[in-house]
N, C-alpha and C positions, 0 to 999 in steps of 0.2 A: 479116249481115243477120238480124234477128229474124223468125222464121217464126211469126207469130201474127196472125190476122186482126183482133185487137183493137188492135194497135200500128200506128199510121198510118205511111206511108212518110216517111222522113227523107232529104233530099238536101242535099249540100253545094253551095252556090252558088259559082261562080267569081267573081273580082273584078268582072268586067263585069256579071254578073247581079246581084250584090250592090249595086253602085252604082245600077243601074236601079231596084231595089226601094226603096232609100233615097230616091232622087229622086222616084219615083212617089208615095210616101206622105209625103214631106216630113219625114223623121225622120233622126236620127243613130243610129249603132250603140248608143250609150248609152241611147237611148229605147226600143229594142226589148226585148221580154221576153227573159229569159235562159234558157239551157240549160247545165247543167254539163258540162264536158269529159268527165267519167267517167259520164255518163248511159248506161245500157245501150242505149237506142234509137239512139245514134250511135256505139257501140263499133266498128262495122264501117267507119266513116269515118275518114279521116286528117285530124283537125281541129286547128286552132290557136286560141288565144284571139283573139277578134275576128271569127272566121269567122261567116258567116250560114248558118243551116240553114233550108231550106224544108220544111214539114211538110204533106203532102197527106192530107186526110181525105175519104173517100168516104162519102156519105150517100145511100141509095136515094131519099129524098124530096126532098132539096135539091141533090143533085149533089156536085160537088167543091168543097172549101173549102181555101184555102191559108193557112198561118200561117207566121210567120217568127220565128226566135229567134237571138240572138247567143250564141256560145260564150264561157263564162267559166271561170276556173280552178275546179277542183273535184275 
């Protein structure tokens, strides 16, 4: 895990969580923004192509924001 307060938290979603996200937003994996498999922010995770990563950003003014990315070859 990257120990830097400027790098947001990255978590690998399990299959059930990923399907809930896709259903909630009415999108497919192809429509999600991408993150490369070799991105340093997810180096600590055991990811495969097609996995969905949840990114949590904390903002003191607006609170927590969640973003989702699909892992691609890289």
